[in-house]
C-alpha positions as CSV (number, residue, x, y, z in Angstrom):
1,M,-25.4,-12.3,23.9
2,E,-25.5,-9.5,25.0
3,K,-24.8,-6.5,22.7
4,R,-21.9,-4.3,23.1
5,S,-22.7,-0.9,25.1
6,S,-23.8,1.9,22.9
7,L,-20.9,4.3,24.9
8,A,-18.1,1.2,23.5
9,Q,-19.7,1.3,20.2
10,M,-19.4,5.1,20.0
11,V,-16.1,5.5,21.3
12,D,-15.1,2.8,18.1
13,K,-16.9,5.2,16.3
14,F,-15.1,8.1,17.3
15,Y,-11.8,7.2,17.1
16,V,-12.0,5.9,13.1
17,W,-13.4,9.5,12.2
18,C,-10.2,11.0,14.1
19,K,-8.5,8.6,12.3
20,T,-10.1,8.9,8.7
21,T,-10.1,12.4,9.1
22,K,-6.7,13.6,10.0
23,I,-6.0,10.6,6.7
24,C,-7.9,13.1,4.5
25,L,-6.6,16.8,5.6
26,R,-3.7,15.4,4.7
27,Y,-4.5,14.1,1.2
28,S,-6.7,16.9,0.4
29,R,-3.8,19.4,1.0
30,E,-1.2,17.4,-1.2
31,T,-4.0,17.3,-3.5
32,K,-4.2,20.5,-3.8
33,K,-0.4,20.9,-3.9
34,R,-0.4,19.1,-7.0
35,V,-2.2,20.2,-8.4
36,K,-0.3,23.4,-8.0
37,Q,2.6,22.1,-9.2
38,I,1.5,20.6,-12.6
39,G,-0.3,24.2,-13.0
40,G,-3.6,23.9,-12.7
41,G,-4.2,20.4,-14.7
42,Y,-7.3,19.6,-16.5
43,Q,-9.7,22.9,-16.7
44,G,-12.1,21.5,-18.8
45,S,-15.5,23.0,-19.1
46,G,-18.0,24.2,-17.2
47,K,-20.8,21.8,-19.0
48,E,-18.5,19.2,-18.5
49,F,-17.9,19.7,-14.8
50,Q,-21.5,19.6,-14.3
51,K,-21.9,15.7,-14.9
52,V,-19.3,15.2,-12.1
53,V,-21.8,16.7,-9.8
54,S,-25.2,15.2,-11.1
55,Y,-22.8,11.8,-11.3
56,W,-22.6,12.4,-7.7
57,K,-25.7,14.2,-6.6
58,R,-27.6,10.7,-6.4
59,Y,-25.0,9.3,-3.1
60,K,-25.7,12.9,-1.4
61,V,-21.8,14.4,-2.1
62,K,-20.7,17.6,-3.4
63,P,-17.2,16.9,-5.1
64,K,-14.5,19.3,-5.3
65,K,-13.0,20.1,-8.6
66,Y,-9.8,19.6,-7.6
67,W,-10.0,16.3,-7.3
68,Y,-10.9,15.9,-10.7
69,Q,-8.4,18.6,-12.6
70,L,-5.6,16.3,-10.8
71,Y,-7.5,12.8,-12.1
72,G,-8.2,14.9,-15.2
73,D,-4.9,16.1,-16.1
74,T,-3.8,12.4,-16.8
75,I,-6.7,11.1,-19.1
76,G,-8.1,14.6,-20.5
77,E,-11.0,14.6,-19.4
78,F,-13.5,14.6,-16.5
79,D,-14.6,10.9,-15.4
80,P,-17.1,11.2,-12.8
81,R,-16.4,7.5,-11.9
82,Y,-12.8,8.8,-10.5
83,I,-13.4,8.8,-6.3
84,S,-11.6,11.5,-4.4
85,D,-9.4,10.3,-1.6
86,T,-11.9,12.3,0.8
87,I,-15.1,9.4,-0.4
88,W,-11.6,6.2,0.1
89,F,-10.6,7.0,3.2
90,G,-13.4,8.6,4.8
91,K,-16.1,6.6,3.6
92,I,-15.5,3.4,1.2
93,L,-12.8,2.2,3.7
94,P,-14.1,2.5,6.5
95,Y,-17.1,1.0,5.0
96,Y,-15.7,-2.1,3.9
97,N,-12.9,-2.8,6.5
98,N,-13.1,-3.1,10.3
99,L,-10.3,-0.3,11.3
100,L,-10.8,-0.9,14.4
101,F,-8.1,-4.7,13.4
102,M,-5.6,-2.8,11.4
103,R,-2.8,-2.2,13.7
104,A,-2.7,-5.8,15.0
105,Y,-3.5,-7.2,11.8
106,T,-1.1,-5.5,9.9
107,D,2.2,-6.0,12.4
108,K,4.9,-6.8,10.3
109,G,6.1,-9.2,13.5
110,M,3.0,-10.8,13.3
111,M,2.3,-11.4,9.8
112,D,3.8,-15.1,9.6
113,K,1.0,-16.1,12.2
114,F,-2.0,-14.8,10.4
115,L,-0.8,-15.7,7.1
116,P,2.0,-18.8,7.1
117,G,1.2,-19.2,3.7
118,V,3.3,-17.9,1.6
119,K,6.8,-16.8,1.3
120,Q,8.1,-14.0,3.8
121,P,11.1,-11.8,4.3
122,E,13.1,-14.2,6.9
123,S,13.1,-12.5,10.2
124,I,16.4,-12.5,12.5
125,I,14.4,-10.6,15.3
126,K,11.2,-9.1,15.9
127,N,10.3,-6.9,18.9
128,I,6.6,-7.2,19.7
129,A,5.7,-4.9,22.7
130,G,8.7,-4.9,23.9
131,T,9.4,-8.3,24.0
132,F,12.3,-10.3,21.4
133,Y,11.7,-12.9,19.1
134,T,13.5,-14.9,17.2
135,G,12.4,-15.5,13.5
136,E,10.9,-18.9,15.0
137,N,8.8,-16.9,17.4
138,C,11.2,-17.7,20.2
139,V,12.0,-15.2,22.9
140,V,15.3,-13.9,23.7
141,S,17.5,-11.4,25.7
142,E,18.2,-8.0,24.3
143,E,21.9,-9.0,24.1
144,E,20.8,-12.7,22.6
145,A,19.0,-10.1,20.1
146,V,22.2,-8.2,19.3
147,K,24.2,-10.8,18.5
148,L,22.3,-12.9,16.4
149,C,21.7,-9.2,14.1
150,A,25.6,-8.9,14.1
151,Q,26.0,-12.7,12.3
152,E,24.7,-11.5,9.9
153,P,25.8,-10.1,6.8
154,C,23.5,-7.4,6.2
155,L,19.7,-6.7,7.3
156,I,16.7,-4.3,7.2
157,F,15.2,-2.7,9.8
158,K,11.8,-1.5,9.6
159,P,8.8,-0.3,12.0
160,S,6.5,-3.3,12.6
161,I,3.4,-0.7,13.2
162,D,2.4,2.2,11.5
163,S,5.4,1.8,8.8
164,G,4.8,2.8,5.2
165,C,6.2,5.0,2.4
166,G,9.3,3.7,3.6
167,R,9.0,5.3,6.9
168,L,12.0,4.6,9.4
169,I,13.8,2.3,7.7
170,Q,17.9,1.4,8.0
171,F,20.5,-1.0,7.3
172,Y,23.2,-3.2,8.7
173,E,26.0,-3.8,6.8
174,Q,28.5,-6.0,8.9
175,D,31.2,-4.9,6.3
176,K,30.9,-1.2,7.3
177,M,29.6,-1.2,11.2
178,D,29.4,-2.8,14.3
179,K,27.2,-3.9,17.7
180,K,27.6,-0.6,18.1
181,E,24.8,0.7,15.2
182,I,22.7,-2.4,15.8
183,I,22.1,-0.8,19.6
184,K,21.6,2.5,18.5
185,Y,18.4,1.1,16.0
186,F,17.1,-0.7,19.3
187,S,17.4,2.3,21.3
188,Q,15.9,4.2,18.5
189,Y,13.1,2.2,17.7
190,K,12.2,1.4,21.4
191,A,9.6,-1.4,20.6
192,N,7.2,-2.7,17.8
193,Y,10.2,-3.3,14.8
194,V,11.7,-6.7,12.6
195,A,14.8,-6.9,11.4
196,Q,14.8,-8.7,8.1
197,R,17.5,-10.6,5.8
198,F,17.4,-9.1,2.6
199,V,15.3,-10.7,-0.5
200,K,17.2,-12.0,-3.0
201,Q,14.4,-10.4,-6.2
202,H,13.9,-12.2,-9.6
203,N,17.2,-11.4,-12.2
204,D,14.4,-9.4,-14.7
205,L,14.0,-7.0,-11.9
206,A,17.3,-6.7,-10.1
207,A,18.4,-5.4,-13.9
208,I,15.6,-2.6,-14.1
209,H,17.1,-1.6,-10.1
210,A,19.4,-3.7,-8.5
211,K,20.3,-1.6,-5.4
212,S,16.2,-1.8,-4.5
213,L,13.8,-4.5,-3.5
214,N,11.3,-3.5,-6.5
215,T,8.0,-4.3,-5.7
216,I,4.3,-5.2,-7.0
217,R,1.5,-3.4,-5.6
218,V,-1.8,-5.1,-5.7
219,I,-5.3,-3.6,-4.5
220,S,-7.7,-6.4,-4.1
221,F,-11.4,-5.6,-3.4
222,R,-13.9,-8.9,-2.4
223,F,-17.1,-7.9,-3.3
224,H,-20.3,-10.8,-3.2
225,G,-18.1,-13.5,-3.1
226,E,-15.7,-12.5,-5.5
227,T,-12.2,-11.2,-5.0
228,H,-11.4,-8.7,-8.1
229,I,-8.1,-7.0,-8.6
230,L,-8.7,-3.2,-8.7
231,S,-5.0,-2.2,-10.1
232,A,-0.9,-3.2,-9.3
233,Q,1.8,-1.3,-10.3
234,L,5.3,-2.9,-10.3
235,R,7.1,0.1,-8.2
236,M,11.7,0.5,-8.8
237,G,14.3,2.0,-7.2
238,A,15.7,5.2,-9.2
239,D,19.6,6.5,-8.7
240,D,21.2,5.5,-5.5
241,A,17.6,4.5,-3.8
242,R,17.8,1.8,-1.4
243,I,13.9,1.2,-1.6
244,D,11.5,1.9,-4.1
245,N,8.8,3.7,-2.2
246,Y,8.1,7.6,-3.7
247,S,9.7,9.4,-0.8
248,A,13.1,8.7,-1.7
249,G,12.5,9.2,-5.8
250,G,11.2,6.0,-6.7
251,I,8.7,5.3,-9.8
252,A,5.5,3.7,-10.2
253,C,4.3,1.5,-13.5
254,A,1.0,0.3,-13.7
255,I,0.6,-3.7,-14.8
256,K,-1.3,-4.5,-17.8
257,E,-3.2,-7.8,-17.1
258,D,-0.8,-9.7,-19.5
259,G,1.8,-8.5,-16.9
260,W,3.7,-6.2,-19.2
261,L,3.8,-2.7,-18.2
262,A,2.5,0.4,-19.3
263,D,3.9,3.3,-21.7
264,E,4.9,5.3,-19.0
265,A,5.3,5.6,-15.8
266,I,4.5,8.1,-13.3
267,T,7.0,9.8,-10.6
268,K,6.6,11.6,-7.5
269,K,6.2,14.6,-8.9
270,Y,3.3,13.2,-10.8
271,T,5.6,13.6,-14.1
272,W,5.4,10.8,-16.5
273,T,8.4,9.1,-18.1
274,D,8.8,6.7,-20.8
275,C,12.1,5.0,-19.4
276,H,13.8,4.1,-16.4
277,P,16.5,6.3,-15.3
278,S,18.8,3.1,-15.9
279,G,17.4,3.7,-19.8
280,R,15.2,0.5,-19.3
281,K,11.9,1.2,-21.7
282,F,8.8,0.3,-19.5
283,N,6.2,-1.5,-21.9
284,T,9.6,-3.7,-23.1
285,I,9.4,-5.3,-19.3
286,Q,7.6,-8.1,-18.9
287,V,6.9,-8.8,-14.3
288,P,8.1,-12.5,-13.9
289,S,5.5,-14.6,-11.9
290,Y,3.0,-11.5,-12.4
291,R,-0.1,-14.3,-13.0
292,K,1.1,-16.3,-9.3
293,V,1.3,-13.0,-7.5
294,L,-2.5,-12.6,-8.2
295,Q,-3.1,-15.8,-7.5
296,K,-1.7,-15.5,-4.3
297,T,-3.2,-12.1,-3.9
298,K,-6.3,-13.4,-4.0
299,E,-5.6,-16.6,-1.9
300,L,-4.2,-14.8,1.0
301,H,-7.0,-12.4,0.7
302,Q,-10.0,-15.1,1.3
303,Q,-8.1,-15.7,4.9
304,L,-9.0,-11.8,5.9
305,P,-12.4,-11.6,6.8
306,Y,-12.6,-8.2,8.3
307,Y,-11.2,-6.7,5.0
308,N,-12.7,-6.5,1.8
309,I,-10.0,-3.8,0.7
310,I,-6.4,-4.7,0.9
311,G,-3.2,-3.4,-0.8
312,W,-0.6,-6.2,-1.0
313,D,3.5,-5.1,-1.6
314,F,5.4,-8.2,-3.4
315,A,8.0,-9.2,-4.2
316,V,9.3,-12.1,-6.3
317,D,12.3,-14.2,-5.4
318,E,15.2,-15.7,-8.2
319,E,13.3,-18.5,-8.4
320,G,9.9,-16.7,-9.4
321,E,8.4,-17.2,-6.2
322,P,6.0,-14.2,-4.6
323,V,7.4,-13.3,-1.6
324,L,5.3,-11.0,0.3
325,I,6.3,-8.2,2.1
326,E,3.4,-6.1,4.0
327,F,0.0,-5.7,3.4
328,N,-2.1,-2.9,4.2
329,T,-5.7,-2.6,5.3
330,T,-6.0,1.5,4.8
331,P,-4.4,1.6,1.4
332,G,-4.5,4.3,-0.9
333,Q,-5.8,4.5,-4.4
334,N,-3.9,4.1,-7.9
335,E,-6.0,6.2,-9.8
336,V,-3.7,8.6,-10.8
337,G,-1.1,6.0,-11.4
338,S,-3.1,3.5,-13.5
339,R,-5.0,6.2,-15.3
340,M,-8.3,4.4,-14.7
341,P,-11.1,4.8,-11.5
342,S,-10.2,2.9,-8.4
343,F,-13.3,0.6,-9.3
344,G,-14.1,0.8,-12.9
345,D,-17.1,-0.9,-14.0
346,L,-17.9,-1.4,-10.4
347,T,-18.1,2.0,-9.8
348,E,-21.9,2.0,-9.9
349,Q,-22.5,-1.1,-7.8
350,V,-20.1,0.2,-5.2
351,L,-21.1,3.5,-4.5
352,E,-24.7,1.6,-4.4
353,D,-23.9,-0.5,-1.9
354,V,-21.9,2.2,0.5
355,F,-24.3,4.8,0.0
356,L,-27.9,3.9,-0.5
357,K,-27.5,-0.1,0.7
358,H,-25.6,-0.6,3.5
359,E,-25.9,-4.0,3.1
360,L,-22.7,-4.8,5.1
361,E,-23.9,-2.0,7.7
362,G,-23.6,-3.6,11.4
363,K,-21.4,-6.5,10.5
364,M,-18.0,-5.3,9.5
365,N,-17.8,-4.0,13.3
């Protein structure tokens, strides 16, 4: 079999470089801003930070202090195992994941085809590349798609590609709106979006904040044939927000191995709180069906061979079953909110693999 042309490989590499460089620049700007907002973060001593510099010297990386000022602010020390987002997005994700396939694999309109073995939100219509489909993947006209949506008491509309952070999510409520609103949504999205029924979440999660669907974010990592759970957080809406994202004022709390929440959760402004605005103490909350969620995460990860690091968003329905909301092949890290390095005890093995051994080189792309 002929190898792909060198030109095609160069184009692929340039595409990935452009995408990851843009992400790295954005995260660097945001992190500098956050460090300033929290008063400079953890300062430590020159001698202490020198240990961080020495740690990364083997990998020919010169760490920027502001990342460790941010991380150190949560734990009170410089831990060199923390990984900056520039390394995460610029080196680690491109090494472990095939980013060229990202848009197709994470298309919410195709998720039932890629991962049929898990509960998912029920789609009423899906627009894929401008064509309307029903939830059963039958092609329909735009007029028929409008009628199907208008029959529903309430729907959530969201982009199916390049979504995230609650971006461009909109709601339809039959008792407050009419068909004109649906047509307006169709016009705004143009293509590549879904309209889904609401997931009825477990009572224990609704009791925290009933207005939003509160989800479990899990980051899984397939390494040397074993799938590891790197971190897990419960993301909760607050006040009048209908989504649980940071961008809408949401809160994220680390989930411990036994399914109970940690003592404190982190807010959008990188402040810590021990209770939800509703009054619930986080360490009194146990995530329902947490073991089921982790088991389903590992099971699904095996079905996506091109991605070794995946971020998963799960809800838990009224019956206690995990419901996959979406998955992300370029997930952010949970380091700050989890108060631990992304790879924990695996850090040195991972860095050796990425920077020194290059065992996956040529296999993922």
